[in-house]
C-alpha positions as CSV (number, residue, x, y, z in Angstrom):
1,M,19.6,-14.7,-10.4
2,S,17.7,-15.2,-13.7
3,D,15.1,-12.6,-14.8
4,V,11.4,-13.4,-14.8
5,E,9.6,-13.3,-18.1
6,L,7.8,-10.0,-18.7
7,P,4.4,-9.9,-20.2
8,P,4.2,-8.3,-23.7
9,G,4.3,-4.5,-23.8
10,I,6.5,-4.0,-20.8
11,D,9.8,-2.3,-21.5
12,P,12.5,-4.5,-19.8
13,N,14.8,-1.4,-19.5
14,I,12.5,0.5,-17.2
15,P,12.2,-0.5,-13.5
16,A,8.7,-0.8,-12.1
17,T,7.5,0.1,-8.6
18,S,6.1,-3.3,-7.8
19,R,9.2,-5.2,-9.0
20,V,11.6,-2.8,-7.2
21,Y,9.6,-3.3,-4.0
22,D,9.8,-7.1,-4.6
23,A,13.6,-6.9,-5.0
24,L,13.9,-4.8,-1.8
25,L,11.8,-7.4,0.1
26,G,14.1,-10.2,-1.2
27,G,11.6,-11.6,-3.7
28,T,12.4,-13.2,-7.1
29,T,9.8,-11.6,-9.3
30,N,12.0,-8.9,-10.7
31,T,14.6,-8.2,-13.4
32,E,18.1,-6.9,-13.5
33,V,17.0,-3.3,-14.0
34,D,14.8,-3.6,-10.9
35,R,17.6,-4.9,-8.8
36,V,19.8,-2.1,-10.0
37,A,17.1,0.4,-8.9
38,A,17.0,-1.4,-5.5
39,E,20.7,-0.9,-5.2
40,I,20.3,2.8,-6.0
41,F,17.8,3.0,-3.1
42,A,20.4,1.4,-0.9
43,Q,22.9,4.0,-1.9
44,H,20.6,6.8,-0.9
45,I,19.4,5.1,2.3
46,P,21.3,2.0,3.4
47,Q,18.2,0.7,5.3
48,A,16.1,0.7,2.1
49,R,15.3,-2.9,2.6
50,E,14.3,-2.3,6.2
51,C,12.0,0.5,4.9
52,A,10.3,-1.9,2.6
53,R,9.9,-4.4,5.4
54,L,8.3,-1.7,7.6
55,N,5.7,-1.0,5.0
56,R,4.9,-4.7,4.7
57,N,4.6,-5.0,8.5
58,A,2.2,-2.1,8.5
59,L,0.1,-3.8,5.8
60,I,-0.1,-7.0,7.9
61,R,-1.0,-5.1,11.1
62,G,-3.6,-3.0,9.4
63,V,-5.4,-5.9,7.7
64,E,-5.4,-7.8,11.0
65,Y,-7.0,-4.9,12.7
66,L,-9.6,-4.4,10.0
67,V,-10.7,-8.0,9.8
68,R,-10.3,-9.1,13.5
69,D,-11.1,-5.9,15.4
70,A,-13.2,-3.8,13.0
71,G,-15.1,-6.8,11.6
72,I,-14.5,-5.9,8.0
73,D,-14.8,-8.8,5.5
74,Q,-14.5,-6.9,2.2
75,I,-11.2,-5.2,1.1
76,I,-10.1,-3.2,-2.0
77,D,-6.3,-3.2,-2.1
78,I,-5.1,-0.7,-4.7
79,G,-1.5,-0.9,-5.8
80,C,-1.2,-4.3,-4.3
81,G,2.3,-5.1,-5.8
82,L,3.7,-8.6,-6.3
83,P,3.0,-11.8,-4.4
84,T,6.2,-11.9,-2.3
85,E,4.9,-12.8,1.1
86,Q,1.8,-12.6,3.4
87,N,-0.5,-10.8,1.0
88,T,-3.7,-9.1,2.0
89,H,-6.0,-12.0,1.2
90,Q,-3.8,-14.4,3.1
91,V,-3.8,-12.3,6.2
92,A,-7.5,-11.5,6.0
93,Q,-8.6,-15.1,5.2
94,E,-6.5,-16.6,8.0
95,I,-8.7,-14.6,10.4
96,N,-12.0,-14.9,8.4
97,P,-12.0,-17.5,5.6
98,D,-15.0,-15.7,4.0
99,A,-13.2,-12.4,3.7
100,R,-13.3,-11.1,0.1
101,V,-10.5,-9.1,-1.5
102,V,-10.2,-7.2,-4.7
103,Y,-6.7,-6.3,-5.7
104,V,-6.1,-3.4,-8.1
105,D,-2.9,-2.7,-9.9
106,H,-1.9,-1.1,-13.2
107,D,1.2,-3.2,-13.8
108,P,0.4,-6.1,-16.2
109,M,3.0,-8.2,-14.5
110,V,1.3,-7.8,-11.2
111,V,-2.0,-8.7,-12.7
112,S,-0.5,-11.8,-14.4
113,H,1.2,-13.1,-11.3
114,A,-1.7,-12.3,-9.0
115,T,-4.2,-14.0,-11.4
116,A,-2.1,-17.2,-11.3
117,L,-1.7,-16.9,-7.5
118,L,-5.5,-16.5,-7.0
119,A,-6.6,-19.1,-9.5
120,E,-8.0,-21.4,-6.8
121,N,-9.2,-18.7,-4.4
122,E,-12.7,-17.7,-5.4
123,R,-12.9,-15.0,-2.7
124,A,-10.0,-12.9,-4.1
125,I,-9.6,-11.4,-7.6
126,V,-7.3,-8.9,-9.3
127,I,-8.3,-6.1,-11.6
128,G,-5.9,-4.2,-14.0
129,A,-6.7,-0.5,-13.3
130,D,-4.9,2.6,-12.1
131,L,-5.3,4.6,-8.9
132,T,-5.2,7.8,-10.9
133,D,-8.6,6.8,-12.5
134,P,-10.8,6.0,-9.5
135,A,-14.0,6.3,-11.6
136,D,-12.8,3.5,-13.8
137,I,-12.0,1.3,-10.8
138,L,-15.5,1.9,-9.4
139,A,-17.1,1.2,-12.7
140,R,-15.6,-2.2,-13.1
141,P,-18.3,-4.9,-13.2
142,E,-15.9,-7.4,-11.6
143,L,-15.5,-5.2,-8.5
144,R,-19.3,-4.8,-8.2
145,A,-19.9,-8.5,-8.6
146,H,-17.3,-9.5,-6.0
147,L,-18.2,-7.0,-3.2
148,D,-21.4,-5.9,-1.6
149,F,-21.4,-2.1,-1.6
150,S,-24.3,-2.0,0.8
151,R,-21.9,-3.2,3.6
152,P,-18.6,-1.7,4.9
153,V,-15.5,-2.1,2.8
154,A,-11.9,-1.4,3.7
155,L,-10.0,0.6,1.1
156,L,-6.2,0.1,1.2
157,I,-3.8,2.6,-0.4
158,V,-0.6,1.2,1.1
159,G,2.7,2.5,-0.2
160,M,0.9,4.3,-3.1
161,I,-0.3,7.8,-2.2
162,M,3.3,9.2,-2.3
163,Q,3.4,8.2,-5.9
164,I,0.5,10.5,-6.8
165,S,1.7,14.0,-7.5
166,D,-0.1,17.1,-6.1
167,E,-1.2,17.9,-9.7
168,Q,-3.0,14.5,-9.9
169,G,-5.0,15.4,-6.8
170,P,-4.5,12.6,-4.2
171,N,-7.3,13.8,-1.9
172,E,-9.7,14.1,-4.8
173,I,-8.9,10.5,-5.8
174,V,-9.4,9.3,-2.2
175,A,-12.7,11.2,-2.0
176,T,-14.0,9.6,-5.2
177,L,-13.3,6.1,-3.9
178,M,-14.5,6.7,-0.4
179,G,-17.6,8.4,-1.6
180,A,-18.7,5.2,-3.2
181,L,-18.4,3.2,0.1
182,P,-21.0,3.0,2.8
183,S,-20.9,4.2,6.4
184,G,-18.6,2.0,8.5
185,S,-16.1,1.6,5.7
186,H,-12.4,2.2,6.6
187,L,-9.5,3.9,4.8
188,F,-6.0,2.6,5.4
189,I,-3.0,4.5,4.1
190,T,0.8,4.4,4.5
191,S,2.9,7.3,3.3
192,W,6.1,9.3,3.7
193,P,6.2,12.3,6.1
194,D,8.4,15.3,5.7
195,T,9.5,16.5,9.1
196,G,13.0,17.6,8.0
197,E,14.7,14.2,8.6
198,P,17.6,13.5,6.1
199,A,16.5,9.9,5.9
200,Q,13.0,11.0,4.7
201,A,14.6,13.1,1.9
202,A,16.9,10.2,1.0
203,L,14.1,7.8,0.5
204,S,12.1,10.2,-1.6
205,A,15.2,11.1,-3.7
206,A,15.9,7.4,-4.4
207,C,12.3,6.8,-5.5
208,I,12.3,9.9,-7.7
209,E,15.6,9.0,-9.3
210,T,14.6,5.4,-10.1
211,L,10.9,5.6,-10.7
212,G,10.1,9.2,-11.3
213,N,7.8,9.7,-8.3
214,G,7.8,9.3,-4.5
215,W,7.0,12.6,-2.7
216,M,7.2,13.1,1.0
217,R,4.7,15.5,2.5
218,P,4.2,17.4,5.7
219,I,2.2,15.6,8.3
220,P,-0.8,17.9,8.0
221,V,-1.0,17.1,4.3
222,L,-0.8,13.3,5.1
223,E,-3.6,13.8,7.6
224,S,-5.7,15.6,4.9
225,H,-5.7,12.4,2.8
226,F,-8.2,11.0,5.3
227,L,-10.8,13.7,4.5
228,G,-11.5,14.6,8.1
229,M,-12.8,11.1,8.9
230,P,-12.1,10.1,12.5
231,F,-8.9,8.1,13.0
232,V,-8.6,4.8,14.7
233,Q,-6.2,5.0,17.5
234,P,-3.3,5.8,17.6
235,G,-4.0,8.0,14.6
236,L,-1.3,8.9,12.0
237,E,1.9,7.5,13.5
238,Y,5.3,6.2,12.6
239,I,5.0,2.5,11.7
240,P,7.2,1.2,14.6
241,R,4.8,3.1,16.9
242,W,1.6,2.1,15.1
243,F,-0.4,-0.8,16.5
244,P,-4.1,-0.2,15.9
245,A,-5.1,-3.5,17.5
246,E,-3.1,-2.6,20.7
247,P,-3.7,1.1,21.4
248,D,-2.3,0.8,24.9
249,R,0.9,-0.9,23.8
250,D,4.2,0.5,25.1
251,V,6.0,1.9,22.0
252,P,9.4,3.6,21.7
253,A,9.5,7.4,21.9
254,V,9.8,9.2,18.6
255,D,13.3,10.4,19.4
256,R,14.4,6.8,20.2
257,L,13.5,5.6,16.7
258,E,16.2,5.0,14.2
259,P,16.2,7.6,11.4
260,Y,14.9,5.1,8.8
261,E,12.1,4.2,11.2
262,R,10.8,7.8,10.8
263,T,10.5,7.6,7.0
264,Q,7.0,6.1,6.9
265,M,3.7,6.6,8.7
266,A,0.4,4.7,8.8
267,A,-3.2,5.4,9.8
268,I,-6.7,4.0,9.5
269,A,-9.8,6.1,9.5
270,R,-13.5,5.1,9.7
271,K,-16.2,6.6,7.6
272,P,-19.0,7.8,9.8
């Protein structure tokens, strides 16, 4: 597999979260160093690719719920990653062609590829900015021009909050972003729980070894990211058991899940 061309300023010897995720999903927008990192993930947890797929499945389910069931037609997707398959705007606009999406990512390669992908889609844009600087995101004129902040917005932090260290204040970051959104807005997060499962520790160890971040946290800490806002059913749940559009769906018992299926959780909360 040939490497993609990296934008100027990117060190080709350092793997990037978005490109490693792309490699795990079987995409082609990655380099040799990213594929090596993906293999390290697989050494720590053989089902690493299945874990990546779980997270993508959660993204699709969550966006479907937000647009179809909650009636949201404006989305901010922070840490959007690379355009491998069924991206947020594609899922949203298949349900509501007028849905508007703002992607936010700090990786220049993501911004470059997303800009090309969205060239003919006037209802979706990408902004180069960092989740760790929420004030900068909110101050971007492109964001304000694209979305109507007098109406509900869905904020997506999918597969990202575990990359924010305790010292960086993940809850404070979320509070700043949600504080700018009106009543009726929704927060959608996926993250990594720490309940003592070896597979959870293995996934975290792989991420820290290759990317320098990726912290699992106890479930009460994950719940705290939602700032006390009421959860959409079924609340914070393992992804194979998380179907917000089908709250009465029969799902497998937790103890019937494979260990890798207990490495990630998802939830959506609504701002009163």
